[in-house]
N, C-alpha and C positions, 0 to 999 in steps of 0.2 A: 864554373865548370872545369873539369880536369880531362886529362887524356885517357884515364882509365875507363873501362866499360863497366856497366852495371853488373854484368855476369861475374866479374872478378871480385865483387864484394860479398858474394854469397858463400856459405859453407858448402853448399852443393848446388850444382847448376840448376837454375830455375827452368831450364828447358828439358830436364830429365823426364823420362817416362813416369807416369803415375804408378805407384806401387799397387799391388793387389790389396784387397781388403785384409786387414790385420787378422792373423790367426793366433790364438792364445798360446799355442805351444811352439811357436816359431820365435826364438829368442836370439837369433844370430846377430841382430842389431840392437842389443840391449842398451848400449851407451846412447845411441841415437833415440831409441824409444824414451829414455829418461829425459834427454834434452828437449824432446818434442812434447813432453807431458805438461799439462796445465792443471793444477789441483784446484777444483771447485769446492764449494762448501758441501755439496752433496757427496762428492768423492771422499772428502774427509769423514763424512758421516758413515759411509760404507766401511772405511778402514777402521773407524772407532768401534762400530758394532762387530766387525769381523774379529778384532782383537779381543773383545769381550767373549765372543763365541769360542774362540780358540782357547782362551784362558779358563773357560768354565769346565767343571768336572762333574756336574750333577746329571740328573736324568732328563733334564729339559732338552728337547731337540736342538741340536747345534746346526740349524739350517737357516740360511738367509738367501733371499732372492732379490736381485737387482734388476729393475726393469727400466728401460729407456728406449727412445726412438732410435732407429738405425742412424749410425754416424755420431752418436753421442759419446763415444769413447769407452763404452763398457768393456769391450774386448781388450783395449789398450790398458785399462785399469786392471783387469784380471791378469793379464800377462805380467804387469809389474808386481802384482801381489805374489805371483809365483816366484819372481826374481827376489822379492823381499824376504822370502823364507830362507834364502841362503843355501838351499838344498839342490839347486840346479848345477850340474857339473860344469865347471869352468866359469861360473858367474858368482862364486862365493864372495869375491871381493867387491862386486858391484852393489850388493845389497846395502852396505853402509852409505853409499852415495845417495841412495833414495832417502835414507833417514836424515841425511845432512841437508837435503834440498827441500824436502816436503814434510810439513808438520804431521800430516796424516800418517805417512809411512813411519815417521819417528815414533808416534804413539803406538802403531801396530807392532813394530819391532820391540818396543819397550815392554809391551804386554806379553809378547811371545817369549822374550828373554826371561821374564819373571814368572813364566808359567811352569808347569810340571813337564813340559815337552822339551826334549833335547833335540829332536829332529822332526820338523813338520814337513813331510814329503808331499809336494804338490802333484796331484793327479788331475791335470787339466785337459779337457777334451774340447775340440772344436766340432760342434754338432752341425756346422754348416756344410761339412764335407758329405754331400748327398751320395756320391758314389760309394763312400766308405760305410755310411750308416744304412744304406738301402736294404742290404741283406743281413744286417747284424742286429744286435739288441743292445740296450743301454748297459746291461751287465757285462756283456762281452767287450764293449768299448772301454769301460772303466778297467776291466781286467787287462786289456791290451795296453792301456796307458800305464798300468802298474808294471807290465813287462818292459815298457820303454824306460821307466825310471830305474828299473833294476838292471838295465842293459842286457835284457834277454832278447833274442830274436823273436819277432812277432808275426812273421810271414813265412810260411802259412801259420794259421792260428794253432793247429795241433802241435806245431813245434814249440810255441810258447808254453802250452800246457805240459808238454813232455819235459822241457827244460825246467819249468817251475817245479814239477814233481821230482825231477832228478836232483835239484838243489835242496828242496825242502826235506825230502826223505833220505837222501844219501850224501848231500853236500859235495856233489861231483861236478858242478857247473864250471868252476874255475879250471879243473883238470881237463874237462872236455874242451873248453874254449881255447886252451893253450896247446892242445895236441894237434899234430899234422898227420895226415894219412894220404898217401898217393900225391904228396905235394900240395894238399889243400887243407885249410882249416875248416871248421864247421861253418864259419861265417861265409867263406868262399863257396862251400858246398851248397849253402842255402840259396845262393844266387842262381843255382841251376837246379830247378825242382826235380829233374830226372836223376840227378846225381846225389841228392840229399839222403834218401833212404839207404841206398847201397853204401854210402860213406859211413852212415851210422851202424849198419849191420856189421861192417868189417872193422871199423876203427875202435868201437867200444870194447868188443871182446879181447882185443889185443892190449888194452890198457891194464896195467897192474891194479889201478885203483878200483876197477870194477869187480875184482875177485870177491866172491861171496855175495854179489848183488844179482838181481834179475838181469842185469846188463852184461853179464860175463859171457853170454852165448848169443849167437845170432838170433835164435828163436826167442830168447828172452827180450832182446831189443825189439824184435818185430812185434811181440805181444804188447810191450810197453807203449809202442807207437799206436797200435790199434786201440788200446785202452784210452790213451790221450785223445785220439781222434773222436772216439765215442763221447767222451766227457765234454768236449768243447763244442758240440753242435748247438745250434740256436735253440733247439727243443730241450736239450738236456741241461744247458747252462742257465740255470735260474738265478734269481737274486740271492737265494740261499747259498748256491754254489759260489757266487761272488763273495759273499760275506765270509764264507769258510776260508777262501784263499787270502782275503785281506787279513783276517784274524790270524791265520797260521803264519803269514808273511811277517806280520807285526811281531808275533811272539818269537819267530826265528831271528828277526833283526835285533830284538831286545836281549837275545842271549849274550850280546856284547856288553850288557850292563847299562845301556842307555835307553831312554824312553823314545819311542817312535809313535807318531800320529800321521795319518794320511789326510791331507786337505784336498777334498774332491771338488773340482771346479767344472761346472757344466755350462759351457758357453752357448748361447742362442737356443735355449730350451724351447721357446715358443715356435721357432722355425722348425726345430726337430719334430715337435708335435704336429704342427700344421693344423689341418682340419680333420685329423684322423683320431678318433676316440680311443682306438686300441693303443695308439702310441702314448696317449695321456695316461691311460690305465697302467701301461707298462712303467711309465715314469713314477706314478704314485706307488706302485708295488715295490719298485726298486728302492726308492727313498724310504718308504715305510720299513722295509726289511733292514736297510742299513741303520736306520735310527733305532729300531727295536733291538738289534743284536749288538752292534759295536758303537753306534752313535758317533761317527766321525764328524768333524766340521765339514759342512757342505755349502758351497757358494754357487748358486745358479744365476744365470743372466738370461734376459729375453726382451723382446720388443713389446710384449703385452703383459698385463698384470696376471700373475698366477691365480689370484683370487677370481678374476674374471673367467679364466679358463676353467677353473673348477665349477663355477656357476654355469658356464655354457655346456660343458661336457657331462657333469654329474648332477646338476640341478640344485644341489644343496651346498652351503658353505658353513663350516663349523668355525666360528670366529676364534676359537682357541687352537685350531689345528696348525701344524707346522707350516703348511703352505700359505698361511696368512702373514708369515714373517717377511714382509716385503720392504724394500728400500728404493724409493724412486731416485733415479740418477739424472741429474741435468748436466749434460756435458758442457765443456767450455764452448763459448760462442764461436761460431765458425771463423770469425775474423782472427780470433786468438790462435785457433788451430792453424790457419793459413800463415800467420806470423811465425809460429813455432816450427812449422813443418816446411813451408815452401820459401818463406822470406828470411829464414835464419841466416844471419851474416857470420862470416868468419871473424876471428878476433880482429884481424887487421881491417877487414871490411867494416866492422862495427865502429872502429876508431875513425875511419875515413868518413863514414856517414855522420858520426857525431860532430866532426869538424865542419862538415858541410852545413849541417843544420844550425850550428852555433852562430854562423855569420848570416844565415838567411833571415829575412824579415818574417814577422808573424803572419802566416796566411792560413791559420786554423779557423774553422767555422764558428760563427756565433749560433748556438743552439737555442731552441725554444725552451721555455721554463719546464714544460711537461715532458721533455725528452727523457727517455729511459737509458740513455747512453751512460756507461760507467767508464770513467777515464782510468785506463790501466797504466798510463804514464810511460809508454814505450814507443816514442816517435821513431827511434832508430830501428826497432823491429819492423815498423810499418813501412818504412821507406822502400821503394819510391812512391808509396802512397802517403797521403797526409795521415795524421794521427786518427782522424775520424773516418777516413775514406772507406775502409773495409767494413766497418759497422754500417755506414750509410749505404754502401753497395748491397750488403745483405738485405737491408730493409727495402731498398728499391726492388731487388729481385723478388723478394717475398710479395711485395705489393703487385708487381707485374703478374706473378703467378695467380694471384687472387682475382685478376680480371676475368679469367675464364672458368675458374673452379674454386671451390672452398678448400683452402689449404691451411693446415696447422702452421703455427709460427715456425716450427722447427723443420719445415720442408727443406729449407736451404741450410739446415743444420748439417747435412751430409757433405758430399763431395762437390756439390754444384759450384760453390764459390771457389773452391780449390781448383777445379777444372778451368773456370773462367780466368783466374789469375795466371795459371800456367799458359793459357792461350795468349795472354798479353805478351808474354816473353817469346812464344813460339810463332804465332801467326802475325803479330805486330812488331816483331823484331826488337822488343824492348831490351833484350839481353845485351844488345850491342850499342844501346844508347850510352852517351857519356855520363859519367858520374856527375850528379848535380841536377839531372833531369827529374822533373816531377810530373806525375801523370795528371793531365788535365781532364776534366770530366766530359768534354766533347769527345775525347778519344774513348772514354768509358762507354759513352753512348754507342760509338762505332763498334766497340768490342761486344756489347750485349746484342746489338743488331746482327752482327756477323756470326757469333757463336751460339746464339739461342734463337728461339722463335717467339720470344716473350714480347718484343716490341710489336704492338698491333699495327695492322695495315694502315689504319687512318692516321696514326702518328707518323709513320714513314711518309705517307702522302703529304702531311703537313710540313715536315722537314724539307721534302722535295720542293714544295711550293715556296718555302722560305729561301731555299737555294736559288730558285729561279727569280726571286724578287729582290733580295738584298745581298750584302757582301759577306765575306767569310766570317767576320766577327758576328754578324747577325745570325748566321747559321750556328756558330758555336754557342752563342747565348741561348738560342732556341733549344738546342739539344740539352744544355744544362737545365733550363727551365722545365723541360719535359720530365727529366729524371727527378728533379726536386719536387715536381708536382705529385709524385707517387707517394710522398711521405709528408708527415706533418711536423717532424722533429726539427727540420732546418728551415727557418724563415727564408722565403725567396726574395731577399733584399738585394739591392745592387751590390752591396759589399760582399755578401756570400757568393753571389754569382762570380764576382771578380776573383775571389779567393779560389774558387773551384776551377777557374781558367788559368791560374798560375801554372807554368810549365817548367819552371827551373827554380833553383834556390836563390837566384839573384835577379828577380824580376823588377821592372819599373812599375810598382803598384799603382802610382798616381796616374800614369799614362794608360795603364790597362783599365783602371776604373773609369776614366774618361771615355775610352773606346766602348766600354760596356754600356755606359749611359747613353751614348749616341745610338748604339745598336738598339737599345730598349725603346728609344723614342721612335726610331724607324719602324720597329716591329709593331708598336702601338698604332702608328699612323696607318699601317697596312692591315690592321685588325687581326694580327696574329697573337698579340699579347694584350692583356688588360692589367691595370694597376689598381690597388686598393689603398686609397689615401686616408681611409678612416683609421688605419693602424699606423703606428710609428715604431720603427722606421718603415717607410713605404715598401710594400711588397708587390710582386708581379706574378702573373700566371700565364701560361701559354694556353691559347684557346683550342678546344677540340675541333676536329674536322666538322662536326655537326654545327658548331657555333660559327666557324669561318664560312661555311657554305650558307648558313643562315644569314650571316652579315652580307654576303654577296647579294642575296635576295633583298635584304634591307636596303642596300645601296640602290638597287634597281627600282624598288618600290618608292623610296624617298625621292628619287630624281623625277618620278612621274606624278608626284602629288600635286593636286590643284592648289593654287595660291590661297584661295579662300579657306581651304581646310587647315592650312598652316596658320593663317590668321586666327581662326577660331581657337586653335590649340594654344597659341601664344596668349590670347586673352585669358583662357582658363588657367594657364600657368601663372599669369600675373595675379589673378584673383586668389588663387591658392596661396600665393606668397603673403597676402594680407587679407584673408577672407573676412576678418572682423571689420574692415573699413571699406574695401573696394566692393562696389555693387555690380550686379549684372548690367549690361549695356543699357544706359538710359533708364535705369530703375531707381525710383526715388527711395531714399532712406533717411530717417531722422536719427540724430545721435547728439549726445552732449559733447561739444568740442570747445575747448579753450574758454570756458565760462559761459557759453551760450547753450541753453537747454533746447533739446529737440531741433537742432539745426538741420534744415532740409538740404540734402545735396544728392547729386547723382554723378556717376562717372560715365564718360563715353570713351570709346577706344578707336584709335586709328593705328593699325598695325601693318607694317610693310607697305605703306601707301602715303599719298599726300593728304593733308587735312582738307576738309571741305571749306571752301571760302564762303558758303552760304549755309551755315548750320541751322538745324531745325530749332525753331523757337521753343523755349520752355520757361514757364513763369512761376512754377511752384517750388523751385529750389535752386541752389547754387550748382552750376555745371562745371565739372572738372574734366578736361580732355587728357587721356593718356596717349602719348605719341611714342610708339616703339618702332624704330626703323634704323636704317644705316645712317651714317653721319651726314652724307650729302642730302638725303631726303629730310633729315631733321632740320638742318640749317634753313633750307628753303621753306619748309612747312611752318617753322616757328615764326618766321617773318609774316607769312600769309595769315596765320592764325591771329597774330596781334593786330594786323590791319583790319581783319574781318570783325573783331570783337571789341574794338576800341569805341569809346563814346557811349551815348545813352542807348543806342540801338544794339549794343553788344548783347550776345546771347550767352556765350560761355565765359567763365570767370577765371579759371586756373588751367595752366598747361603743365603737364608732367612729361618730361623728356627722358626717354630711355634709349640708349644707343645699343643696338644688337650687332655683335660682331658676326662676320661670315661664319666663323667656326661654330658659334652658338646656333645660328640659323640652321646650319647643316645638322647639328646635334638634335635640334628639335624635329627636323624632318625625319631623322633616323628613329627618334622616339615614337613618332606617329606611326611610321612603318612597322616598328617593332610591335606596338600594341595591336596593329591590324593583322600581322602575320602570325603572331604567337598563338599556337593552339592551346586549348585548355589542358591537354595532357602533356604539355611540353616538359622536357627534362628539367631537373633542379638547376642544372648549370645554366640553361637558357633563362630560367626564372631569375637567377642571380644576376645574369647579364642585364635583364630588363630593369631589375631593381636598382642596380648600380647606375645605369644610364639615367633612370628617372631622378635618382638622388643628385647626380652631377648636374643635370639640367636645372632641377628645382633650386639647388643651392646657388647656381650662377644667376638665375632669374631673380631670386630673392636679394642677392647682393646688388644687382643692377637696379632693382626697384628702390631699395633703401637709399641708394646713392643718387637716385634720379634728381635732376634739377627742376625747380619750380619757377614758372613764369606767370605774370598777369598781364592783361592787355596794356596797362599804362606804365609798365616797367620794362625797359630794355635789358636790365640786368636781372640776374637770378634772384629769387626770393628765398633761397636756401635749398635744402634737400628734402626729399620726401620723408625720410625717417625722422628728421629733426623738426620740420616746419610745416608739414601738411595741415595739421589741425589749426594752427594759428592763421595760416593763409585762408583756409576755408572760413574761419570765424570772421575775419576781416571782410570777406566777400559777402557773408550773410548780413553783417551790419550795414554795409553800403547799399545792398540791393533791396533789402526789405525793411524800410523804416517804420512801417505801420503793422508789422507782424504781431500777433497775439500769442502768448504762451502761458501755460500753467506751471505753477511751482510744484503742484502736487500731481503725482502720477494718477491718471484716470483709470478707475475700475468701472467699466461702463455699466454693467448690470447692477452691481452692488451700490454704486454711487447714484444710479437712477432711482433705485428704491429709497435710498436715504434722502434724496432731494425731494421726492414726493411726500415723504413723512415730514420733512422739514417745512415745506410750504403748507402742510396741513396742521402745523403747530405742534408736532410731536418730536421729530428727529432733530439731530444736530447738523450743523453746516459741515460737509465732508471735506472742503478744501481749505486753503490757507486764507488769511485775511487779505493778503495781496491779491489772491485769486478772486475773492469777493469784490474787491475794489475794481479789478480789471473787468469783471463780468457785469458789474453794475448792480450788485445785490446788497441791500442793507440787511444784515443778519438780524438786526432788531429794527423794525418790527416784521422781518421776514417778507420783504417785498422788493420788486424791481423798481429802481428809481432813476438810475443814470447809467453811465459806462457803456460798455460794448452792447449789452442787451438793449438798452434804450436806443442806441444808435442803430442797431439792427432792425428794431421794430419801426423806427422812423423811416429807414430806407425802403421798407416794403409797406408803408402806410397806404391804405386803399386797395391792397391786393387781397384777394380771398384765398387763393391757392397758388403756391410757388413750388416748382419741382426741385428735387434735391440736386439735380444737375445744375440748375441756376444758382443755387446757394454755393455749390462747390466752385463755381467760377469766381467767387469772391476771394478764394484763397489760392486758385491755380490758373485763372483765366488771364488773358492779355490785359484786360482792364480791371482786374480784380482790385478791390479796395483793401484787402488784407493779405496780400501775397506773402508767401513764406510762412503763413500760419499753419501749424501742424494740424492734422486731422483731430487729434485729441482735444485741442482747444476748441475747434468748431463743434465737436460732439458735445463737449461740456456746455457750450452756449445753448445748443438746441435742447439738450436734456433739461437744463435749468429753466428755459422758457416754457417747455411743456409741463414741467412740474408746477410752475407758477400759474398754469392755465392761460398763458399768453398766446400759445400756439397749440395746434394739434398735429400729431404725426400720423400720416395715413400711408397704407401700403396696399396696393391693388384695390384702391378705392375704399378700403375699410380702415376706420380709425383704430389705432393701437392704444388700448386702454391700460394694459398691464405695464407697470413701470419697468419690469425686467425685460419685457418685449421691446420697449423703446430703447433700453440700453443695448440690447443685442443688435439692433439695426444700425448702431453707431460704431460698430467694431471695425468695419472696413469701408473704404471709399466707395466700393461697388455697391454696398448696401445703402449708403447715404444717397447714392445716385438714383436708387430705385424708389425712394420715398417721395412723398409730397408733404409740404408744410402748409397747414391751413391757419389763417390769421383771424378766424372768427370761431373759436372753439365753443362747443356747447356740451352740457352733460347729458348722457343718454342712460335711461333706466330701462333695463331689459324686462321683458314680460316672462314671468315664471311659467305660466301655462303654455305659452308658445314654445318656450325652451324645452318643456317636458314633452310636448308633441313632437318636436324636432328630434329629441333623443330617442323616443319610441320608434319613429319611422326610420331614422338613419342608423340607430344602434350606438350612437355616440353623441356627446354634448356639442353644441355649436361653439365655434371659436369666437372670442371677443364678446362684446356686449351690444352689438348693433342689430336690433330686430329686423331692420330693413335688409341687412345682409343675410340674416337667417332665412327670411321669406324668399329672397332671391335664390339662395342655395337650394331651398326646398322645391321651388318651382322648377329649377333646372333639373333636379333629381326626378321629379314627377314626370316631366316631359321625356326624359331619357329612359325611364323605366315604366312607361305607361302600360305597356302590354302585360308586364309581370304583375303590376298592381291590380289591373282589372282581373287577371286570372286568379290571383289569390283571393280577391273579394268574392268572385264567383264560386270558387271551391269551398270557401267558408259557408256561403249560403247553402250549398249543396250537401255538405257533409255534416253540418251541425243543426241543432234544434233552431226553431224560428227566432227565439230570443237572442241567439248568437248570430249577429249580422254585422257587416261593415258598410252598409248602405250610406250612412251619414258621412263616414270618412271618404268614401268614393266620391260623393257629391262635392265635399269640400276640396278635394284634390283635382277635380275635373278641370277647372280653369288652367291649372298648371300643366296637366297632362295634355291639354290642347295647345300649349305654348304661351299661355297668358300669365298674368300675375295672380298670386294667391292673396286671399283676404285673411288677415290675422284674426279678425273677429269671428269669422266662420270657423277657423281652425281651433279656436280656443273655446267654442261654445259646446256645451254638453249635447250629445254623448260622444263627440269626436275624440276628446282625449282618451276616453275609455276604449273606444274602438281602435285608436292608434296603438294602445297597449296590446289589444287582441291581435292586431296586424303584426306587431313585433313577435308574438308567439307563433302565429300561423305562417309567417313568411318562410322560415326554414323547413316547414313541413311540406310545402307545396312547390318549392322552387326546383329548377333543374329539369332535365329530360326524364329522369326516373325519381319522382318525388319520394321522400322518406315515408309519407303517409301511405302511398300505394304499396310501397315495398313492405311496410309493416302489416298492412291488411292481407297481403299475399301470404306472409309468414303465418298470420293468425289463422287463415283458412287451412293451411297445412297442419297446424297444431290441432285445430278442431277435428280434422279428418283422422289424424293418426293418434293423437293423445287427448281426447276430449275431456278426460277426467284429471288431467294433470293440473297442479296448482298454478303453474306458469300460464296455462291456457286461460284460466279464470282471470288472472291478473291482466292479461292482454285484452280480453274482452271488456274488462272494466275501464281500461285506459281509453277506449274508443267508443264510449257509450253515448256520444253526441251531445252530452250535457255540458261539456267544457272543452276548451282547447288545451290539449296536453303539451307539455314542453318537449322540445327536440331531444333533450337529454334523457327524459323518462322513456320515450319510445326507443331510443338507441339502446338504453340499458336493458329493456325488456326483450328486444330482438337478440341481444347478445346472450341473455339468460336462456331464451328459447333454443338458440343454436347449441349452447352448452348442454342443455337437457337432452336434446336429440342425440348428440354425439356420445353423451355419457351412457345412454341406454344401450347403444350398440357396443361401446367399449366395454361396458359391464358384462354383456353377453359373451364377448370374446374372452374376457378375463376369466369368467366362470368356466368356459369350455377348455381353455389352455393353461390357465394359471399365470399368464404373462400379460403385458400391456401391449396393445397394437402400436405399430409404428406410424400409421397414417393419421391425418387430422381431419380430412373432409369426410362427408357422409358416404360418398361413393368408395373412397379408399377403405373406410371401416367396414362397409358391407362386403367388399371383396375379401377383406381379412377374415371375416366370419365365415364366408363361403369356403375359403381355403382351409380354415381350421376344421370345418366339417368334412372336407375331402381328405384331410390328413389323418383324421381320427375315426375309428370305427365306432361311432357314437351309438348306433342302433344296437350293437351287441351289448354295450354297457347298459343301455336303457332296458333291454330285455332281461338282463341279469337282475336289475333292480326290481322290475315289475314282477318277476317270478317270485322274488323273496317278499316284497312289500306290495301286496295286491292293491292297496288303496291309492297309490300314486298314479299320476297321469302325465304323459309326456307327448301329447298329440302335436303341440306346436313345434317341438324339436324334431319330431318325425317328419312333419311337413317341410320344414326347412332343409332337412337332410335330403329329401326327395328332390327339392328344387336344386340343391347343390349338385346332385348327381345327374340332373337333366342338363339340357343345353341352355336353359334360362339362367339369368343372373339373379342372385338374391338382392332384393331392394329393401329400402327402409320400411315400406308398407308391409312387406312380407314379415319382417321382424316385429313391427308394432301391432299388427292385426291380431296376433295371438298372445299367448302367455310365455313366449320363449325365454324371457329373462327370468321370470319366476320359476319356470321349469328347470332352467339351467342351475338356478340356486338350489332347488330341490335335489337335482342330480349331484351337485357338489356335496350337499349334506349326506346324501345316500352313500357316496363314496366313503365319507368319514366314518359312518356307523357300521358299514359293511367291511371296513378294512381290518385285516388281521391284527389282533392284539395278543399280548402274552396270555390273557385269560379268554381268548376267543374274540370275534367281532363284537362290538358293543350291541349290535342288533340281537345277536344270539344270547348275550348276557341278559338283555332286557326280556327276551322271550322266555328264558328259563325262570327269571324272577317273577314274570307275570303269571306263569302257571302256578307257582307257589302262592302268590298273593291272591289270585282268583279263587284258590281253594280255601285259603285261610282268612282272607280279608276282602271279600268280593265287593263290599260296599265302601271300602276305604278310598279316600281321595287319591292316594298314590297309585292305587290299582287302576283307577280311571285314567290317570296321566300316562301310565306305562302303556295301557291299551291304546290310547290315542297316538302315542309315539310309534307303536308297532303297526297300526292299521292305516295311518295317513288320514286324509290326503296331505296334511302338512307335516313334513318331517322335522325332527329336532336336530340341532347342531350336535357334533360330537361332544362338546363340553356339556351341553344340556343332557345328553344321553348318559354321560359319566355321572352327572349329579343325580339323575333318576335311579341309576344302578345303586348308588350309595344310599339314597333315601329308601329304596326298596329293601336293601340289606338291613338297614337300621330298623325298618318296620318289622321285618321277619325276625330279627334277633331280639326284639323287645316283646315277642309273643308271650313267652313264659311269664315275664314280669307283669305283663298286662293282665294275664289270667289271674295271677295272685292278687292283683290290686283291683279287680273288677268291682268287688262288692264295695270296697272303700270309695272307689271312684263314683259308683252309682249313688252312694250316700251323699257324696259332696256335690254331685251334679245337680244343678238347677234344672228342674223338669222343663222349664220354658227356654233355657239357654241353648245356643248352638253347640254342636259337637266340635272337637278339635279339627276333624277333617273338613267340616263345613267352614270353619274360620280360615283354614289354610287355603281352601278353594276361593273364598272371597278375596284373600290377599293376592293370590297368584293369578287369578283370572277375574278381575273386577268386571262387573257388568257395564253396559253402556250408560254413560251419564255419571258414573262413580267418580267422586273427587278424592284423590289420594293426597293426604297431608303428610309431609316429611318433616319431622321435628329435628332440627339441627342442634338444638340446645341440649346439653347433657346434664345440666345442673339440677333439674327437677326430677330426674329419673330415680 
């Protein structure tokens, strides 16, 4: 640290007032503007293209448009381009400095120097000046800037025009500018608008230079002023006027022998245009005119794309037009601007800072790999900030803005960061800090909180809670963590937090890091901060208000949790840690362990409690007890457990000891509360909290389980750890506890192996197990018989027993006195299946013997299934009765299960008793509805004992004609069952069809189906009913279609009738009928007339109304009448037929075609339009062949067989065959 203040290090005071927004034509601080400029890649591109435009001489538009967001430095760049031309008075020597410092400006000036231009005069306008541009036009603004560059007075504007004319036409401006009249020059007179004109009226006539000009007299001067005023009005001064003045000025200047060009710069075009279309049209017209006439280089700038403005205002974009020549500009990042403009050091200050930083330790940040930070290598410029601080601060501010609204990345590209940095020196008095001080990020938090509204309320509340809870270092760490939490570029490691809290160039980094570490621990304990240990180095994050408040709820909920709930959850966590081995509490599992196949074992759990000194006995497997508790409980419980389980009476065999720390117990409580309180729609942050908490607890539980110590009742010392020794300890316990256990070498496939074993003992299949398994079971594979071993031992144990329950057999492997304790279910199942296949035992379930080998295998799959079976030790073969089976299947609708006829009879008797009423009803209905030979009397008598609750006689059931009547019963049952039997419903439908449609084919089919001679199937009656319903709806639908030409929407009979009624009401059908009948006398529409009367009355049209007459046929006739009476190019078809008929009747009255045409004209059956057209053609053909027929009559008569039919008669026979005629159609063409 030094005695000098920070303020003394800067080129300009960091507490100075902020300058106004840059204006393109204000160049009073050119040197500073150059020092504060930072050349970006896009700025170099602008300068390169501008150099090419200036250097070009062709007819291509020399226009470029630079667009960028506000604050990107486009005005700054445009101003420096003006300076770089070397044409701004007083700045001629500054232009080379630009070339020497910036490659883009060097390239621009090199191109300018090599071009045809001697003087590139910048006419740059600031279109942001709303007061100036409000009542002006773009042409006038450019003209005014031309006056400024020529040092002409421009206020008022008529004076500019007057002076320009005076100089261009008479060359008198220098003389007028140098003269004095009444002690005033023209410049001084122009300051007083009232004195200006009198001064001109009097001064110019007195000048010798005005002799011979219009200005030699007062009236001449007055007239010249009036003319200038008229020409300079906004209405009169068009783009053409501007072009004329630019062109004449250029030619006037070039009289010196040097070449002049005007570089027109239009700054902030987009703001000038705004949302006013007329402004945009004016801009287009002005630039179009400039390009078309003199094509000067033009450079525009704006915040929005010119192409987009063209699209918005004009609707069309020509991709080749000049307004598409755009260059996007990306300004220097805000932090660079701040360095260049506000933190720029004096030469001596820069040396001081360089010395300070040389001896300072490295406290720059470690950035994430994905960081977009570009190191510009200027730590001296950044001081008193670190090298990364300004970039990081901008990113933080940008992120904070995005919390409330969508913001483009360049929102902070403007002055926001500059204002904030200035406030550090003004509001926080950093200008008076001693040199060597470094800005710590807890102060940056304070700066953002005080100077902006970007810190949300919840974050302020969190920091306030931290202040009330912890010390000053904890508050500082929390503030830094909050700010770093807004960005991803800087990992929130302990080291980075430490570096951001460094506040001088000579800190004690080690001590500061230690203090930060302690603060982080305290913040984590108070649930303000979380850490992520899954990444290295370890990172931290401050919790949101939502999470902290949620954790307060968690603490309260966790404190009130019942102890049993915590125990259950710890058990679950332990099982999840090794789900492949740990069982549910006291649930038996078999597994291959340490050379022992199918070792039976179970786990019991004692959590946060003392072990029971009298454990529940278990005989079917090794019992391991998991003890998870605090250290005191464990020590006491271990001793108690060993005493309780020592000796032959011991029940449990292994103890697994897990010591749970207080912190872990609390974490588990928190996790339980977290799962309980977390809503389904909780935020992602809370979900992450839950996930991290779960992972932390699960990892610690897994570590404790794997390191848990193992004990057995007879060893005071540990038998090893769970991870390394649990399998070997369990295996030892199985060997000691179950000396007589039986196991299979081969894995049992119950169903498949059962089928294979039955085939094996029948002399066909192969032995499905190993030879060791055969020896253990007691099977001699040759000659396929039981001889000794476990099978023989098992049969001897139950000698004299007829039937033993599965429960009794299971006691052998799991009961207190079991002979084969520790034997797995698979081995016992293999024994029982083998004995059943060898016909040594039978397997029964629910009193019925299981004959199917697959069925026997299926009841061996679970202990509960074995418990439900019975084992018979006197098996017999049962042959089922095929007749009884057939009767059973007919009556029940399915085949009986198994092969036990007794069980079949029992089932049939139960069914008959339960359904006696229905059976009697069906038998009675069959007697009533069908012929005498169709009866179920014999079947009813055979079932009567069962219906009365007694037993059935299989001999009676299988004696003829009972099997046949059982089949009839099977067909009749679905016809007569239910409250509305299908038979009754069908006959009701048949009556309707007989009444309405007696001659319909479907009606005949239905009558045939119920002719009493046979019992029809349910399917046939259902199908006929559906066909009848379809026929009925089709008749009404057809009528509706014929009347309207459309399909009705309804499906039911009533809906369709209503549709027909509405169609008649909607159409004047009677008028149409009358028209037809007047023309065609033979047609009749009586049924349609009656329906129309009903529709017009208060009654509804019913199906019987439609079916009782010929409505459908008449509607079809009406449809055909419409077709033949419809106008055609040659007249209606009916009229054409009528005229042909008159000719035919007079010339060929006996011809067949004449008869056909007559029938078509007179009715009652009308022809279709297509048939009418065919008749017209046939009639025409007949009439046209008259002459030929006359010439050939004699020849025809000679050839005609006197007994043969005429042509007309043959045609009549073909087209109208009589009843009984058989028409043969020959499809083969080969013999023709």
